[in-house]
C-alpha positions as CSV (number, residue, x, y, z in Angstrom):
1,M,-6.4,111.4,188.3
2,L,-5.3,109.1,185.5
3,G,-7.8,106.4,186.4
4,L,-10.7,109.0,186.3
5,S,-9.7,110.2,182.8
6,A,-9.4,106.7,181.5
7,C,-12.8,105.9,182.8
8,S,-14.2,109.1,181.3
9,S,-12.6,108.3,178.0
10,T,-14.1,104.8,178.0
11,Q,-17.6,106.2,178.8
12,T,-17.3,108.7,176.0
13,T,-16.3,105.9,173.6
14,V,-19.2,103.7,174.7
15,S,-21.6,106.7,174.4
16,T,-20.3,107.5,170.9
17,T,-20.6,103.9,169.8
18,N,-24.2,103.7,171.1
19,T,-25.1,107.0,169.4
20,N,-23.7,105.8,166.1
21,A,-25.6,102.6,166.4
22,E,-28.9,104.5,167.2
23,V,-28.4,106.9,164.3
24,R,-27.5,104.0,161.9
25,Q,-30.7,102.2,163.0
26,V,-32.9,105.2,162.1
27,L,-31.3,105.3,158.6
28,E,-31.7,101.5,158.2
29,E,-35.4,101.8,159.2
30,Q,-35.8,104.6,156.7
31,A,-34.3,102.6,153.9
32,Q,-36.6,99.7,154.7
33,C,-39.7,101.9,154.7
34,W,-38.7,103.6,151.5
35,S,-38.0,100.2,149.8
36,A,-41.4,99.0,150.9
37,G,-43.0,102.1,149.2
38,D,-44.1,103.7,152.5
39,L,-43.3,107.4,152.5
40,E,-45.1,108.1,155.8
41,C,-43.0,105.4,157.5
42,Y,-39.9,106.8,155.9
43,M,-40.7,110.3,157.2
44,Q,-40.7,109.0,160.8
45,G,-37.0,109.5,160.8
46,Y,-37.5,113.2,160.4
47,W,-38.3,115.8,163.0
48,R,-42.1,116.4,162.7
49,S,-41.8,120.2,162.8
50,D,-42.4,123.2,160.6
51,S,-38.7,124.0,161.2
52,L,-37.4,120.8,159.5
53,L,-35.0,122.0,156.7
54,F,-34.6,120.0,153.5
55,I,-32.3,121.2,150.7
56,G,-32.6,119.4,147.4
57,S,-32.4,120.1,143.7
58,R,-35.4,122.4,143.9
59,G,-33.9,124.5,146.7
60,L,-35.0,124.8,150.3
61,T,-38.1,123.3,151.8
62,Y,-39.2,124.0,155.4
63,G,-41.5,121.7,157.3
64,W,-42.2,118.0,157.7
65,Q,-45.5,118.0,155.8
66,Q,-44.1,120.0,152.9
67,T,-41.1,117.6,152.7
68,L,-43.5,114.6,152.6
69,D,-45.6,116.3,149.9
70,N,-42.5,116.9,147.8
71,Y,-41.5,113.3,148.1
72,K,-45.0,112.2,147.1
73,R,-44.8,114.4,144.0
74,S,-41.3,113.2,143.0
75,Y,-42.0,109.5,143.9
76,P,-45.7,108.8,143.2
77,D,-45.5,105.0,143.6
78,A,-43.3,102.1,144.7
79,S,-41.9,101.7,141.2
80,A,-40.7,105.3,141.1
81,M,-39.3,104.9,144.6
82,G,-37.3,101.7,144.0
83,K,-35.1,100.1,146.6
84,L,-33.0,102.5,148.8
85,N,-29.5,101.9,150.1
86,F,-27.3,104.2,152.1
87,D,-23.5,104.1,152.1
88,L,-22.5,106.0,155.2
89,K,-19.2,107.7,154.8
90,E,-18.9,109.7,158.1
91,L,-20.7,109.9,161.4
92,R,-19.5,112.9,163.5
93,Q,-20.9,113.7,166.9
94,L,-21.1,117.5,167.1
95,S,-22.5,117.5,170.6
96,P,-24.2,115.1,173.0
97,E,-27.5,116.0,171.3
98,T,-26.4,116.4,167.6
99,M,-24.9,114.2,164.9
100,L,-23.7,114.9,161.4
101,V,-24.0,112.0,158.9
102,V,-22.5,112.1,155.4
103,G,-23.0,109.5,152.8
104,K,-24.3,108.3,149.5
105,W,-27.8,107.2,148.6
106,H,-28.7,104.8,145.8
107,L,-32.1,104.0,144.4
108,Q,-32.2,100.7,142.5
109,R,-35.2,100.9,140.1
110,D,-36.3,98.9,137.0
111,A,-34.6,99.6,133.8
112,A,-37.4,101.7,132.4
113,K,-37.1,104.2,135.2
114,G,-33.3,103.9,135.7
115,D,-31.3,104.0,138.9
116,L,-30.7,107.2,140.8
117,E,-27.9,108.1,143.3
118,G,-26.3,111.1,145.0
119,H,-24.8,112.3,148.2
120,F,-26.4,113.6,151.4
121,S,-25.5,115.2,154.7
122,V,-28.0,115.2,157.5
123,I,-28.0,116.6,161.0
124,F,-29.7,114.5,163.7
125,R,-30.9,115.8,167.0
126,R,-31.6,113.6,170.0
127,F,-35.2,114.0,171.2
128,A,-37.1,112.2,174.0
129,D,-38.4,109.7,171.4
130,G,-35.0,109.2,169.8
131,W,-32.8,110.6,167.1
132,K,-34.5,112.6,164.3
133,I,-33.2,114.4,161.2
134,I,-33.6,118.1,161.6
135,A,-31.8,119.1,158.4
136,D,-31.2,117.2,155.2
137,H,-29.1,118.3,152.2
138,S,-29.4,115.7,149.4
139,S,-28.1,116.0,145.9
C-alpha cells in the first residue's frame, strides 16, 4: 500500500505543478496582450460567457462582452493601458477543474497618466480549450 500512496502523491504533485504552470501561462499571455494595447487578446483569458463575473470598483458586471466594453471605456488607448505586470501571491487548486489565484497587478504608465495598482483574486476553470477565468475581483 505504501508504494501506491507514494505514487499517487507524486502524480498529484506533478498534476498541481502542471496546473500552476498552465494558469501562470494564461496570466503571462494576458499581461503581454494588455501591454501591447490589445484588449480583445487580453480577454481570451476569460470565459466567453454571459455568466462571467467581474467585480471591480463599479460593482458587479456579468458577461464577457460587458466586461470587455467596460475595459474599453476605462482604458481607451494603449497609453491609458500602460504596461501590465502581475505579482502572484497564491495559487490554490480548489478541485481538479478549478483554481484560485490571488495577487497584485501594476500598470506602469507615463508620468502624465500615473501608475495604477491593486489586488485581485480570480477563479479559473479548466475547459476543453484550457484554463479560463470565470470570476475576477480586482480592486
